[in-house]
Each structure stands twice: as structure tokens, then as C-alpha cells.
C-alpha positions as CSV (number, residue, x, y, z in Angstrom):
1,N,0.0,0.0,0.0
2,K,1.2,3.5,-0.8
3,V,2.1,5.7,2.1
4,V,0.9,9.2,2.1
5,I,3.6,11.6,3.1
6,I,3.1,15.2,4.1
7,T,5.6,18.0,3.9
8,Y,6.3,21.3,5.6
9,A,3.8,23.0,3.3
10,D,1.1,20.8,4.9
11,I,1.6,22.0,8.5
12,K,1.1,25.3,10.2
13,T,4.2,26.6,11.9
14,V,4.2,29.4,14.5
15,S,6.9,31.3,16.2
16,D,8.9,29.8,19.1
17,S,7.1,31.7,21.9
18,K,6.5,30.3,25.3
19,N,2.7,30.6,24.7
20,N,3.0,28.7,21.4
21,F,5.1,25.9,23.0
22,E,2.5,25.6,25.8
23,T,-0.4,25.5,23.3
24,Y,1.4,22.9,21.3
25,A,2.3,20.7,24.3
26,N,-1.3,20.8,25.5
27,G,-2.7,20.0,22.1
28,L,-0.3,17.2,21.6
29,A,-1.1,15.7,25.0
30,Q,-4.8,15.9,24.2
31,I,-4.4,14.2,20.9
32,Y,-2.4,11.4,22.4
33,V,-4.8,10.9,25.3
34,E,-7.6,10.5,22.7
35,H,-5.4,8.3,20.5
36,A,-4.6,5.9,23.4
37,D,-8.3,5.9,24.4
38,H,-9.4,4.9,20.9
39,I,-6.7,2.2,20.6
40,N,-7.7,0.8,24.0
41,K,-11.3,0.7,23.0
42,A,-10.5,-1.0,19.7
43,Y,-8.3,-3.6,21.4
44,A,-10.0,-6.9,22.1
45,G,-8.0,-9.0,24.7
46,E,-8.1,-12.1,22.5
47,I,-5.8,-10.6,19.9
48,T,-2.3,-12.2,19.8
49,G,0.4,-12.2,17.2
50,N,-0.6,-15.8,16.4
51,S,-4.2,-15.2,15.7
52,L,-5.1,-13.8,12.3
53,N,-8.9,-14.1,12.8
54,D,-11.9,-11.9,12.3
55,T,-11.2,-10.2,15.6
56,F,-7.7,-9.3,14.5
57,Y,-8.9,-8.0,11.1
58,T,-11.6,-5.9,12.8
59,F,-9.0,-4.5,15.2
60,A,-6.5,-3.8,12.3
61,K,-9.2,-2.0,10.3
62,E,-10.1,0.2,13.3
63,V,-6.5,0.9,14.1
64,A,-5.9,2.1,10.5
65,V,-8.7,4.6,10.9
66,I,-7.5,5.7,14.4
67,Y,-4.0,6.4,13.1
68,G,-5.4,8.3,10.1
69,N,-7.5,10.4,12.4
70,T,-4.7,11.1,14.7
71,A,-2.4,12.1,11.8
72,K,-5.1,14.5,10.7
73,K,-5.3,16.0,14.2
74,L,-1.6,16.3,14.4
75,E,-1.5,18.0,10.9
76,N,-4.0,20.6,12.1
77,L,-2.0,21.5,15.2
78,S,0.0,24.7,15.2
79,V,3.6,23.8,15.5
80,P,6.4,26.0,16.9
81,I,9.2,26.2,14.3
82,A,11.7,24.5,16.6
83,L,9.5,21.4,16.6
84,A,8.4,21.4,13.0
85,S,10.8,18.7,11.7
86,K,10.0,16.3,14.6
87,H,6.3,17.0,14.3
88,L,6.4,16.2,10.6
89,K,8.2,12.9,11.3
90,L,5.5,12.1,13.9
91,I,2.7,12.7,11.4
92,N,4.4,10.7,8.7
93,T,5.0,7.7,11.0
94,H,1.2,7.7,11.8
95,L,0.5,7.8,8.1
96,S,2.9,5.0,7.5
97,N,1.0,3.0,10.2
98,V,-2.2,3.5,8.3
99,A,-0.6,1.9,5.2
100,S,1.0,-0.8,7.4
101,M,-2.4,-1.8,8.9
102,E,-4.0,-1.8,5.4
103,S,-1.2,-4.1,4.2
104,I,-1.8,-6.4,7.2
105,L,-5.5,-6.5,6.3
106,D,-4.6,-8.1,3.0
107,T,-2.7,-11.0,4.5
108,E,-4.6,-13.7,2.6
109,N,-3.9,-12.1,-0.8
110,D,-0.4,-10.8,-0.2
111,P,1.3,-12.4,2.8
112,V,4.7,-10.8,2.0
113,T,3.4,-7.3,1.9
114,A,1.4,-8.1,5.1
115,L,4.7,-9.2,6.8
116,A,6.3,-6.0,5.7
117,G,3.3,-4.1,7.2
118,F,4.0,-5.8,10.6
119,V,7.7,-4.9,10.4
120,A,7.0,-1.3,9.5
121,M,4.4,-1.0,12.2
122,S,6.9,-2.2,14.8
123,E,9.6,0.1,13.5
124,N,7.2,3.1,13.5
125,L,6.1,2.5,17.1
126,N,9.7,2.5,18.2
127,E,10.3,5.7,16.1
128,D,7.3,7.4,17.7
129,I,8.9,6.9,21.1
130,V,12.2,8.5,19.9
131,I,10.3,11.4,18.3
132,L,8.1,12.1,21.3
133,T,11.2,11.9,23.5
134,E,12.9,14.5,21.3
135,I,9.8,16.7,21.3
136,G,9.8,16.5,25.1
137,R,13.4,17.5,25.3
138,I,12.8,20.5,23.1
139,L,9.8,21.5,25.1
140,K,11.8,21.1,28.3
141,T,14.6,23.3,26.8
142,N,12.0,25.9,26.3
143,D,10.7,25.7,29.9
144,I,7.6,23.7,29.1
């Protein structure tokens, strides 16, 4: 599946003022609280890596939508210039997760691409942690 990628032209940047950093931090926190809540609601405890059943496919479909919605919310957030590159990476990993989950949904027709989807999803989740840590460091440097 083709990954949609956004560029700097797609995000709204603002100056690096304390108020803009605070507004960004609050907005990012709210987006992630909602994201986690939606993922938790979509998760059914019976899902394991060994069970490619209807429950898993339903979960994967919901997760693709959740990641797409989160990416859109992130794209609409006003971003201080110092955070723009990290924020852009964050959005693009979410968009990559959408494509990854869509690939996983096609396991029966294309197991190789589905496997690549699992690998990309795992790598993206690790990358999200790195990016969010870097964003946190920049916010802390700016007394947020």
C-alpha cells in the first residue's frame, strides 16, 4: 500500500514563543490521550500475534482509521518552528502506520506485503517513542 507523506507545506508553523510551546504541548497531549483511548477501545483482549482471525482484522481496520484520524489532528496542530521537523516525522509515522495496517488486512492475498506491514508498524512504534522523547526534550529546553 502506498504511504501518504506530508511536507512542511502541509503543516502550520508558528513562532517559538512560550505561549505557542504551551499551546502545542497541551494540544499534543490531548491528541495522544484521545489516541490511546481509541486504541484501547478497539483492542480486544483475545488478539495475539498468532491469531489472524476476524477479531484481529476488525482491530486492524479500526487501528488504521485511528492512526489516520490522529495524523489529521496532528496535521491541524499549530507547531512552533523548533518542533516542525520532529512533528512532521511524527505525522508521517502515523500515516505509515495506516498503510501498514492496510497491508496487514490483505494478509490472505499478499502475505509478503502483510509481513512488511507488521515490520513497518513495529519500527514506526519505536520511532514514535524516539520522536516524542525528542519533542519532550525541546519543550523542556523551552521551559515547558
